[in-house]
C-alpha positions as CSV (number, residue, x, y, z in Angstrom):
1,V,168.5,-82.6,-89.2
2,T,168.5,-86.3,-90.0
3,S,170.8,-89.2,-88.0
4,P,172.7,-91.7,-89.7
5,E,170.1,-94.6,-87.9
6,A,167.0,-93.0,-89.5
7,Q,168.1,-93.1,-93.0
8,V,166.6,-95.8,-94.8
9,P,168.6,-98.5,-95.4
10,P,169.8,-98.3,-99.2
11,H,169.3,-101.9,-99.6
12,L,165.9,-101.9,-98.8
13,A,163.8,-103.5,-101.6
14,P,159.8,-102.3,-102.1
15,V,157.7,-102.5,-99.4
16,L,154.8,-104.4,-98.3
17,D,153.9,-103.1,-94.9
18,V,155.7,-100.6,-92.8
19,A,155.8,-99.9,-88.8
20,L,157.2,-97.4,-86.6
21,G,158.9,-97.6,-83.3
22,R,159.8,-95.0,-81.0
23,F,163.8,-95.3,-82.3
24,F,163.3,-97.9,-84.9
25,T,161.5,-98.5,-88.1
26,C,160.7,-102.2,-89.6
27,A,159.7,-103.2,-93.1
28,V,158.2,-106.1,-94.6
29,Q,159.7,-106.3,-98.0
30,E,158.2,-107.8,-101.4
31,S,160.4,-110.8,-100.4
32,Y,157.9,-111.3,-97.4
33,E,161.3,-110.7,-95.4
34,I,161.6,-107.9,-92.8
35,V,164.6,-105.4,-91.9
36,C,164.9,-103.2,-89.3
37,W,166.7,-100.3,-88.7
38,G,167.0,-97.5,-86.0
39,D,169.2,-96.9,-82.9
40,S,168.9,-99.9,-80.5
41,S,170.9,-98.1,-77.7
42,Q,168.6,-95.5,-76.9
43,Y,166.8,-97.9,-74.7
44,S,167.6,-98.1,-71.3
45,T,166.9,-101.8,-71.2
46,P,168.2,-104.4,-73.9
47,F,166.5,-104.2,-77.1
48,V,166.6,-106.6,-80.0
49,L,166.0,-104.8,-83.2
50,D,166.7,-107.6,-85.4
51,P,163.4,-110.0,-86.4
52,P,163.5,-113.9,-86.8
53,Q,165.4,-114.8,-89.4
54,G,164.1,-117.8,-91.7
55,T,160.3,-116.9,-91.8
56,Y,158.1,-114.9,-94.3
57,Y,155.9,-112.4,-93.3
58,Q,152.4,-110.6,-94.4
59,A,152.5,-107.8,-92.3
60,I,153.8,-105.8,-89.5
61,A,153.1,-103.4,-86.7
62,A,154.8,-101.5,-83.7
63,T,154.5,-99.9,-80.2
64,T,157.1,-98.0,-78.6
65,F,159.4,-100.9,-77.7
66,E,158.3,-103.6,-79.5
67,A,157.6,-105.1,-82.9
68,C,155.3,-107.6,-83.8
69,A,154.7,-109.7,-87.4
70,I,152.2,-112.2,-88.8
71,T,153.8,-114.7,-90.8
72,L,152.3,-116.1,-94.1
73,D,151.4,-119.2,-92.0
74,R,149.3,-116.9,-89.5
75,F,151.9,-116.8,-86.5
76,V,152.7,-114.2,-84.7
77,H,156.3,-113.0,-83.8
78,C,157.6,-110.7,-81.6
79,W,160.8,-109.1,-80.4
80,G,161.9,-105.9,-79.0
81,R,162.2,-104.6,-75.4
82,P,161.6,-108.0,-73.2
83,F,158.1,-108.1,-72.5
84,I,157.6,-106.9,-68.8
85,S,154.2,-108.7,-67.0
86,A,152.3,-107.0,-64.8
87,M,151.4,-108.4,-60.9
């Protein structure tokens, strides 16, 4: 059984890279823009599904709750569940 949140968006262009989180997927499209989809309501803490806009990316990786991508000029942007610092 596939839930609606798990379906690939119909507007997805060919992709260069893909990353899978626990309840989400993100892909770097051939336009170097990122699109993410999934169900952010599954998280017990606030979760940002949308990546930073206005930047072009070359690669992406994900953990259970976060995604990080490398920009074309080699900076790293991360988003997802707020990071928790250890004491």
